[in-house]
N, C-alpha and C positions, 0 to 999 in steps of 0.2 A: 898206900897211906892207911893208917890205923886210927881208930877213935881214941887210942891210948895217947896219941900225940897231942899235947895241949895246944899246939899251934896249927892243928889240922885245918880248921875252918878258914883261918887267915890264909894259909897256903893254898887250900883248895879254891877259895874264892878268887884269889889272884890268878891261879892257873886257869880257871874257867873264864874269867873276864878277859884275860889276855889271849886265850885261844880261839875266841869267837870273833871272826871277821865281821866288820860292819855289813849290814844288810840294807838293801834299798827298799824303803817302804814297809819296814816291819822289824819286830824284835826277835830275839832268840828264844828257843825252848830247850830246857835241860831236863832230862828224865832221870829220876832216881828210882831204881828198881832193885830187886834182889832175887837170889836163886830160890829162896824159901819165903813163905809169907811172913810179913812183919819183922824181917831181919834188919830193915833199914832204920829202925828206932827213930831218932830225931834228926837224921842227917839232912833231909830235905828242909826241915824247919830251920836248922842252924845255918845251912848254906844260904837260904833265902834271906835270912837276917844279915848275914855277912855281906852279901851282894847288895842289899838295900843300903847298907852303910857306905859302900864303895862307889856305886853307880849314880850318875846324875838323874837318870830316868826312873820311872816307876818299876818296881819288881813285884811280881805276883807269885803266890804259892797256891797251887791247885792240889788239894788232897783228894785223890781219887779213891782212897780207902774208906772214905766217909761220905754218905749220901748228902747230909746236911747237918749243921749243928743242932743240937736238941733245942726245940722250942723256937728256932729262928724262923722269922717270916721272910727276911731277905735271903738271897742266895739259894732259895728252894730250887730255882731252875738250874743253876750251876753248869757244869760241862755238858750234861745231857741236853739242856736247852740250847746251848751254843751249837751243838751238833745239828740242830734243826734250823739253824739260821738266825737264832735270836741274837740280839746285840747285848753287850755288857752295859747295863744301866748304871747310872750314877750311884744309886743306893745299894746296888747288888754286891759290889766289892769295895770294901772300905779298908783304909790303911790302919794298922794297929800302931801301938806306941813305937815300934821299931821301924815303921815305914813300910811294912809288908802288906800288900793287898791280898785278901784271902778268898778263895772260891773252893767249892766242893764238887763232888760228882753230880749232885742234884737228886731230888726226890724221885725223878723218873728214870734214874740210871739203871741200866741192866748189865748183867755180867758180861754179855757179849758186845757191848757197845764199842769197845776199843778195836774190834775186828772189822768195824764198818769204816773202811779207809776213806771213802769220799766224805762222809759225814764228819769224821774225825778231822780231816783237812779243813773243813769249814770252821770247826771250833777253834783249831789252832790258828787259823787266819785271823779270827776275831781277837784272840789273845795277843798275837803278834802286832796287830794294829793298835791295841790299847796299851800294851806294856813293852818296855825296853827289853825285859827279860822275864820269862816265866819258868819257875822251878816246879816240876810236877812230881808229887809224891805218888808214885805208881804202885800198882799191885805187884805180885810176884811176876818174874819175867815171862812165864808161860801165859799169863793173863793180859799182857800188854798189847798183843796184837800188832796193829799197824803203827802204834805209838813209837815203837823202837825205830822204825825206818823214817818216820816223819819228824823226829826230834833232832835237834842240831848236835846234841851231845848226850850220851848215855853213860851213866855211872852205876856200876853194879856193887851193891853192898853185900858182903859175905860175912855170915855169922861164924866166927871162928870156933864156937863151941858146938855148933850143930851142922855145919856144912863141910862136906868132904869134896875132893875133886870130882868124884863120881856124881854127886848131887848137882854140882855146877854144870858138868857136861850134860847130864840128863835134862836139866832145865833149859839149857841152850838148844839141845836137840828138839825138845818138845816145842820150843818157841820158834824153831827154824832160824836161829840166830847164829851168825858166824862170829869168831873172835874179833874180826875187824869191825863188827857193829858195836862193840863195847869200847868206850873211850878210856875207861879207867875203873879201878876196883878200890873199894874202901873196906877195910877189915873191922868189923864190929865185934864187941865182946872179946877183944884180944888180950892176951896176957903180955908179960914183958917181952917174951920171945915169940916170933912168928911161928905158925905151924910149919913143919919141915917141907910139906908139899908146896906151900905158898912161897916160902922163902927161896925155894929152888926154882920157882917158875920165872 
């Protein structure tokens, strides 16, 4: 799928919602990541909005690329606090006009926190308990650590202007991720025609 497609989010939202089997006692987690930093642009944001309009339950967007909104008193704990066993408080995640609940990495977030598998599982459990679906705007694939294995679906955003097959392969090798760990790819900054290497894939 490409961001040039005007119906991308509608199609992607439908595909995601239909492909996630019901879970007992919790919601799903969808990770949006990329082979290079900041290549995912607004994919996670738009997908969360699309799913919030389609699903009956609450949808959260967790932006792990930002510690906390500037000047915000709420949400300071964020994902980092959830990893220590904190609960999601009523005032910590509030729905915006589109019905999306927002959380961030947290002021105590560290670069290596996603490699702490047990603590990450604790945080995701809290999110699964509170929300029907959580969309995570993750860092580059190499920095996602255990988040790749613990998410229910992983979507890789590829920047058509700056990402070659070698860059994608290197990112996957550094992250120790197999092709089967990635559920789908979204092409950002695409022109009318797909790059030949991706069109042939």
